[in-house]
C-alpha positions in Angstrom: 82.2 95.9 113.4 85.7 95.7 115.1 88.4 98.1 114.1 91.7 96.4 113.9 93.4 99.2 111.9 92.5 97.3 108.8 93.2 100.2 106.5 96.8 100.7 107.6 98.6 102.0 104.5 101.9 100.3 105.2 102.3 98.1 102.0 103.8 95.3 104.0 100.7 95.1 106.2 98.5 94.6 103.0 100.4 91.6 101.7 99.3 88.2 103.0 101.7 85.5 102.0 100.1 82.1 101.5 102.1 79.3 103.2 100.9 76.7 100.7 103.2 74.0 102.0 102.6 70.5 103.6 105.5 70.5 106.0 106.6 72.6 109.0 110.2 72.8 107.7 109.2 74.4 104.3 107.0 76.9 106.0 109.5 78.0 108.7 112.3 78.2 106.1 110.3 80.7 104.1 109.3 82.7 107.1 112.9 82.9 108.3 114.1 83.7 104.8 111.7 86.7 104.4 112.4 88.0 107.9 111.2 91.5 108.3 110.2 91.8 104.7 106.9 90.0 105.5 104.4 90.7 108.3 101.3 88.7 107.5 100.8 85.1 106.5 98.0 82.9 105.6 97.7 79.3 107.0 95.4 77.1 105.0 93.9 73.7 105.7 96.8 71.8 104.1 99.6 73.3 106.4 97.4 73.5 109.5 96.7 69.8 109.3 100.2 68.6 108.4 101.7 70.7 111.3 98.9 69.9 113.7 98.4 73.6 114.2 102.0 74.2 115.4 102.7 76.6 112.6 100.4 79.1 114.4 102.5 79.2 117.4 105.7 79.5 115.4 104.3 82.6 113.5 103.2 84.1 116.9 106.8 83.6 118.2 108.0 85.6 115.3 105.4 88.4 115.9 103.7 87.7 112.6 100.0 88.2 111.8 98.0 85.2 110.9 95.0 84.7 108.6 93.7 81.2 109.5 92.1 80.1 106.2 90.1 77.0 107.1 86.8 78.0 105.4 84.4 76.6 108.0 81.2 75.4 106.3 78.6 73.4 108.2 75.4 73.7 110.1 75.2 76.8 112.3 76.2 75.2 115.6 79.0 73.1 114.3 80.5 76.1 112.4 80.2 78.3 115.4 82.0 75.7 117.7 84.8 75.3 115.2 85.1 79.1 115.0 85.5 79.3 118.7 88.5 77.0 118.5 90.0 79.3 115.7 89.3 82.5 117.7 91.2 81.1 120.7 94.4 80.8 118.6 97.1 83.5 118.2 95.5 84.7 114.9 94.4 88.0 113.4 91.5 86.7 111.4 89.7 83.5 110.2 87.0 82.7 107.8 83.7 80.8 107.1 81.9 80.1 103.9 79.1 82.7 103.2 77.3 80.0 101.3 76.7 78.4 104.6 73.9 80.9 105.0 73.0 83.9 107.2 72.0 81.9 110.2 75.3 80.1 110.3 77.3 83.4 110.0 75.1 85.1 112.7 75.6 82.1 115.1 79.4 82.3 114.6 79.5 86.1 115.3 77.3 85.6 118.3 79.5 82.9 119.8 82.8 84.8 119.2 81.3 87.9 120.9 80.7 85.8 124.0 84.4 85.2 124.6 85.3 88.9 123.7 87.8 87.9 121.1 88.8 90.7 118.7 89.6 88.4 115.8 88.3 89.5 112.4 85.6 87.2 111.0 85.4 87.1 107.2 83.4 85.1 104.7 84.4 83.4 101.6 82.3 84.4 98.6 83.2 82.8 95.2 86.5 81.0 95.0 88.9 82.7 92.6 89.5 79.3 90.9 85.8 79.4 89.6 84.7 80.8 86.3 81.3 82.0 85.0 80.8 78.6 83.4 81.6 76.8 86.6 79.0 78.9 88.5 76.4 78.1 85.8 77.1 74.4 86.0 77.1 74.4 89.8 73.8 76.3 90.3 72.0 75.6 87.0 71.5 79.3 86.8 72.4 82.2 84.6 73.1 84.3 87.7 76.3 86.4 87.0 79.3 85.3 89.2 79.8 89.0 90.3 76.1 89.2 91.4 76.5 86.0 93.4 79.7 87.3 95.1 78.0 90.7 95.9 74.9 89.0 97.2 76.9 86.7 99.6 78.9 89.7 100.7 75.8 91.6 101.6 74.5 88.6 103.6 77.8 88.5 105.4 77.6 92.1 106.4 74.0 91.7 107.5 75.1 88.7 109.7 77.8 90.8 111.3 81.0 89.7 109.5 83.9 92.1 109.3 84.5 91.5 105.6 84.9 88.9 102.8 87.3 86.9 100.8 86.6 87.8 97.1 88.2 88.2 93.8 90.0 91.5 93.3 87.6 92.0 90.3 84.7 92.1 92.7 86.3 94.2 95.5 85.2 97.6 94.2 81.5 96.8 93.8 81.5 95.0 97.2 82.9 98.2 98.8 80.1 100.2 97.1 77.4 97.8 98.3 78.7 97.1 101.8 80.6 100.2 102.7 84.2 101.3 102.8 84.8 99.7 106.3 83.8 96.3 105.0 87.1 94.5 104.5 88.1 92.8 101.3 90.7 90.1 101.4 91.7 89.2 97.8 93.5 86.1 96.5 93.9 85.7 92.7 96.5 88.4 92.7 99.3 87.9 90.2 102.2 90.3 89.2 102.6 90.6 85.4 105.9 88.6 85.7 104.2 85.6 87.4 102.2 82.6 86.0 98.4 82.6 86.6 98.4 78.9 87.5 94.9 77.7 88.5 93.4 81.2 89.1 90.6 82.3 86.8 89.9 85.9 88.0 93.2 87.6 88.5 94.7 91.2 88.8 98.1 92.7 89.5 98.9 93.9 93.0 98.8 97.5 92.0 95.4 97.2 90.2 94.0 95.1 93.1 94.8 97.9 95.6 93.3 100.5 93.3 90.2 98.5 92.9 89.4 98.3 96.6 91.4 95.4 98.0 92.3 96.0 101.6 94.5 92.9 101.7 95.9 90.8 98.9 96.9 87.1 99.2 99.9 86.0 97.2 101.5 82.5 97.3 103.3 80.9 94.4 104.8 84.1 92.8 106.8 84.4 96.1 107.0 80.8 97.4 108.2 79.3 94.1 110.4 82.2 93.1 114.1 81.7 92.6 114.7 84.8 94.7 111.8 85.0 97.2 113.0 88.1 99.1 113.2 90.0 95.8 109.8 88.7 94.7 108.2 89.8 98.0 109.9 93.3 97.7 108.7 93.7 94.1 105.1 93.0 95.1 105.2 95.4 98.0 106.5 98.1 95.7 103.4 97.5 93.5 101.2 97.7 96.5 102.8 101.0 97.4 102.1 102.4 93.9 98.4 101.4 94.2 98.1 103.1 97.6 99.6 106.3 96.2 97.3 106.2 93.3 94.3 105.7 95.5 95.4 108.8 97.6 95.6 110.9 94.4 92.2 109.6 93.2 90.5 110.3 96.5 92.0 113.9 96.5 90.4 114.5 93.0 87.0 113.0 94.2 87.0 115.2 97.3 87.9 118.3 95.3 85.0 117.5 92.9 82.6 117.2 95.8 83.7 120.5 97.3 83.2 122.3 94.0 79.8 120.6 93.4 78.5 121.6 96.9 80.0 125.2 96.5 82.0 124.5 99.6 84.9 125.8 97.5 84.1 128.7 95.2 86.5 130.4 92.7 86.1 134.0 91.5 89.0 135.7 89.8 87.2 138.8 88.7 85.7 139.6 92.1 88.1 138.2 94.7 87.0 137.3 98.2 88.6 139.2 101.1 90.1 137.3 104.0 90.0 138.6 107.6 93.6 139.5 107.2 92.7 141.8 104.2 94.2 139.4 101.6 92.3 139.3 98.4 91.7 135.7 97.4 90.3 134.1 94.2 89.1 131.2 96.3 86.8 130.8 99.2 86.3 127.7 101.2 83.3 126.9 103.5 83.3 123.3 104.4 80.2 123.6 106.6 78.2 123.3 103.3 79.4 119.7 102.9 77.3 118.9 105.9 74.2 119.5 104.0 75.0 116.9 101.4 74.8 113.5 103.0 76.8 111.5 100.4 79.6 114.1 100.4 79.6 114.3 104.2 79.8 110.6 104.5 82.7 110.4 102.0 84.6 113.1 103.9 84.1 111.8 107.4 85.0 108.2 106.3 88.1 109.6 104.6 89.1 111.5 107.7 88.5 108.4 109.8 90.7 106.3 107.4 93.5 108.9 107.8 93.3 108.7 111.6 93.2 104.9 111.6 96.3 104.9 109.3 98.4 107.8 110.3 97.4 108.3 114.0 96.5 104.7 115.1 97.1 105.7 118.8 94.7 108.6 118.8 92.6 108.6 122.0 90.5 111.8 121.5 89.4 114.1 118.6 89.2 117.8 119.0 87.3 119.8 116.4 88.3 123.4 115.8 85.7 126.0 116.7 83.5 126.3 114.9 83.6 124.7 111.4 85.7 121.7 112.5 83.3 120.7 115.4 80.7 118.9 113.3 83.3 117.0 111.3 85.1 115.9 114.4 81.8 114.7 116.0 80.9 112.5 113.0 84.4 111.2 112.5 84.6 110.4 116.3 81.4 108.5 116.0 82.8 106.4 113.2 86.0 105.6 115.1 84.2 105.2 118.4 86.4 107.9 119.9 85.5 110.7 122.4 85.6 114.3 121.1 85.5 117.8 122.1 86.4 121.1 120.5 89.2 123.7 120.9 89.4 127.4 120.3 92.3 129.3 119.0 92.3 131.2 122.3 90.7 131.0 125.8 87.3 132.7 126.3 87.4 136.0 128.1 84.3 135.1 130.1 82.8 132.2 132.0 85.4 129.7 133.0 87.8 131.0 130.4 88.1 127.6 128.7 90.1 127.1 125.5 89.2 123.4 125.3 85.6 122.1 125.7 85.2 118.5 126.6 86.9 116.1 128.9 90.6 115.8 128.1 93.1 114.1 130.4 96.8 115.1 130.7 98.9 113.0 128.4 96.1 111.8 126.1 96.9 111.5 122.4 94.8 114.0 120.5 94.2 114.6 116.8 92.7 118.0 115.8 90.1 118.0 113.0 90.3 121.2 111.0 88.0 122.2 108.1 90.8 124.0 106.2 94.4 125.1 106.5 95.2 128.5 105.1 98.3 130.3 106.4 98.4 127.8 109.3 98.3 130.5 112.0 95.1 129.4 113.6 96.0 125.7 113.4 99.3 126.4 115.2 97.5 128.2 118.0 95.0 125.4 118.4 97.6 122.6 118.6 100.2 124.2 120.9 99.1 121.7 123.5 98.0 119.1 121.0 99.8 117.3 118.2 98.5 116.1 114.8 96.0 117.7 112.5 93.7 116.2 109.8 91.9 118.7 107.5 89.5 118.6 104.6 91.3 121.2 102.5 94.6 123.0 102.5 95.7 126.0 100.5 99.2 124.6 100.5 100.6 128.1 101.1 104.3 128.1 101.9 103.7 130.1 105.1 101.5 127.3 106.4 104.0 124.6 105.4 106.8 126.4 107.2 104.7 127.2 110.3 103.6 123.6 110.7 107.1 122.3 110.1 108.6 124.7 112.6 106.1 123.7 115.2 106.6 120.0 114.4 103.0 119.5 113.7 101.9 117.0 111.2 98.9 117.8 109.0 97.3 115.5 106.5 94.6 117.0 104.2 92.0 115.2 102.0 92.5 117.6 99.1 94.4 120.7 98.3 94.4 124.0 96.3 96.3 122.6 93.3 93.9 119.6 93.0 90.8 121.8 93.2 92.2 124.3 90.6 93.0 121.6 88.1 89.6 119.9 88.6 87.8 123.2 88.2 89.6 123.8 84.9 88.6 120.3 83.7 85.0 121.0 84.6 85.1 124.5 82.8 84.5 126.3 86.0 87.6 128.3 85.2 89.5 128.8 82.0 92.8 126.7 81.6 94.7 130.0 81.3 93.4 131.0 84.9 95.4 128.2 86.4 98.7 130.0 86.4 97.1 133.1 88.0 95.6 131.0 90.8 98.9 129.3 91.5 100.6 132.7 91.5 98.1 133.7 94.3 98.9 130.4 96.2 102.6 131.0 95.9 102.5 134.6 97.2 99.0 135.7 98.6 100.2 139.2 99.5 101.2 140.0 95.8 98.0 141.0 94.1 99.5 141.1 90.6 97.7 137.8 89.9 94.4 139.8 89.7 95.4 141.4 86.4 97.4 138.5 85.1 100.7 139.1 86.7 101.0 142.8 85.9 100.9 145.3 88.8 
């Protein structure tokens, strides 16, 4: 499956504006009007035919991304040959109908690979204008609409497609069945302030993103608005809210997984002792996540998503010795990136290496850490490298300051505060213990937290 940074968390990148016009003039007027507010446009059959394809070149001249929505559906060879035409245009992705069958989709993927084009190929599942009753009448079957969409999505994945066009209502279950990297492009998205029109299965932009939509397609709420720039901005704001909510939810889910696998343990009565001598109510050993396949997969896919999104130019991953090595190796495999590992200091024997693995001068490197405590070891590791992703951070002020002073960016999957609140919700600790744990986080060297804040 091709990686075209599909999970970029720039809200503008996730909004595809449908150019549902029948003239070049109307389309170009909207594109120019929206300017830098919009990045990605959908060109459907109507506009493509009326402009004889010229709209594609116009969008390319404006540095816009294009989703060519022609929904090819024919016998395998005919669809594949039509897809070759599409792939040779200045487009980001195009689609075929999954109902054309697995052989049709496989033939299309096979032919596109021959010309080494990096277009994303996605499959249309069930049109968002169709209802449960429509499906029943069309197929003379009681098969649920959702089940049909998921089945076609699974066929598409097996055939080698990069993702599907589906209703936002089916995006979440398709992600569960086909994997987080399987792209969902979702029309039928309507802000609360817009008319539903002829769409049957709709969702707001915010809810659509929260429900697993990688891209949302919006037409009339923008194109027919009295203030199209304002409408576009309002939808992008909703997308941003959905992205932020997803980050928070993912942080909670990772926190739950760390507690369930005992990768994070809490003990207020009998504190753990750090190498520095600090007494801590929390101990983190993320090596334990490697023994739980589902947790491990979630963590490594989440690390990969962060790297795609926040470090898209990364060329090499470096795991920290020793706990970060395995996580870097698996994440590197997902991303197709080379990896090595790095010590906090050079060895005092052998070749005296600090970095193991091939690393060329000037390469852009992301360090994979298992956890960030005071930030000291992380700073030592990245003196020659820039950018860290980690599974867990204590969020100590010392680490925040050290990383800021060193101009090193760290992004963690979850943090101390989230773990503590999840632990309280699961009755691992008492709600009254939260304040004591936060007191430790705020000032680890002050042991008054042990007896409730009294020395």
